[in-house]
C-alpha positions as CSV (number, residue, x, y, z in Angstrom):
1,X,-3.6,78.0,-56.8
2,X,-6.4,76.2,-58.6
3,X,-7.4,72.6,-57.9
4,X,-6.6,70.5,-60.9
5,X,-8.9,67.6,-61.8
6,X,-8.1,64.5,-63.8
7,X,-10.6,62.4,-65.6
8,X,-10.1,58.7,-65.6
9,X,-11.7,56.2,-67.8
10,X,-13.1,53.6,-65.4
11,X,-14.5,50.8,-67.6
12,X,-11.9,48.3,-68.7
13,X,-9.2,50.7,-67.5
14,X,-9.6,50.9,-63.7
15,X,-12.0,47.9,-63.4
16,X,-13.8,45.4,-65.5
17,X,-17.1,46.4,-66.9
18,X,-18.3,44.2,-69.7
19,X,-17.8,40.9,-67.8
20,X,-19.9,41.8,-64.8
21,X,-22.4,43.7,-66.9
22,X,-22.8,40.5,-69.0
23,X,-23.3,38.4,-65.8
24,X,-26.0,40.9,-64.8
25,X,-27.6,40.8,-68.3
26,X,-27.6,37.0,-68.3
27,X,-29.3,37.0,-64.9
28,X,-31.9,39.7,-65.5
29,X,-32.6,39.9,-69.2
30,X,-32.1,36.2,-70.0
31,X,-29.8,37.0,-72.9
32,X,-27.8,34.2,-74.4
33,X,-24.1,34.0,-73.7
34,X,-22.2,36.3,-76.0
35,X,-19.4,35.2,-78.3
36,X,-16.0,36.8,-77.4
37,X,-15.6,38.3,-80.9
38,X,-18.8,40.4,-80.4
39,X,-17.5,41.7,-77.1
40,X,-14.8,43.6,-78.9
41,X,-17.3,46.0,-80.4
42,X,-18.2,47.7,-77.1
43,X,-21.7,48.4,-78.4
44,X,-24.0,46.9,-75.9
45,X,-27.0,46.8,-78.2
46,X,-25.0,44.8,-80.7
47,X,-23.3,42.7,-78.1
48,X,-26.4,41.6,-76.3
49,X,-28.8,41.8,-79.3
50,X,-31.1,44.2,-77.4
51,X,-32.8,47.4,-78.3
52,X,-30.6,50.4,-77.6
53,X,-33.1,51.9,-75.1
54,X,-33.3,48.5,-73.3
55,X,-29.4,48.6,-73.1
56,X,-29.5,52.1,-71.7
57,X,-31.8,50.9,-69.0
58,X,-29.7,47.8,-68.5
59,X,-26.6,49.8,-67.8
60,X,-28.4,52.2,-65.5
61,X,-29.9,49.3,-63.5
62,X,-26.5,47.5,-63.4
63,X,-25.0,50.3,-61.3
64,X,-27.4,49.2,-58.5
65,X,-26.7,45.5,-58.8
66,X,-24.7,43.0,-56.8
67,X,-22.6,42.4,-59.9
68,X,-21.5,46.1,-59.8
69,X,-21.0,46.1,-56.0
70,X,-18.7,43.1,-56.3
71,X,-16.6,44.6,-59.0
72,X,-13.0,45.2,-57.9
73,X,-10.3,47.4,-59.6
74,X,-7.7,45.7,-61.6
75,X,-4.5,44.8,-59.7
76,X,-2.2,47.7,-59.2
77,X,-4.7,50.4,-60.2
78,X,-5.4,51.8,-56.7
79,X,-1.7,52.0,-55.9
80,X,-1.0,53.8,-59.3
81,X,-3.7,56.4,-58.6
82,X,-2.4,57.2,-55.1
């Protein structure tokens, strides 16, 4: 019998992503607070008004930040996956 694998979309499904990433960007890149309407695009370059390569680096660095470490799954997610 083969092992089956399931892919799960993590950001904004299992745990918040944009909110803690924004906190990280505010702290490290000195961006201005973003309007909520822009946050619906999910294009970080557009949302933060930064060059796409800077955003790529921003996201990579975020994964090593306290903001990422403090991120918790949405309520009920862990139980649903078990």
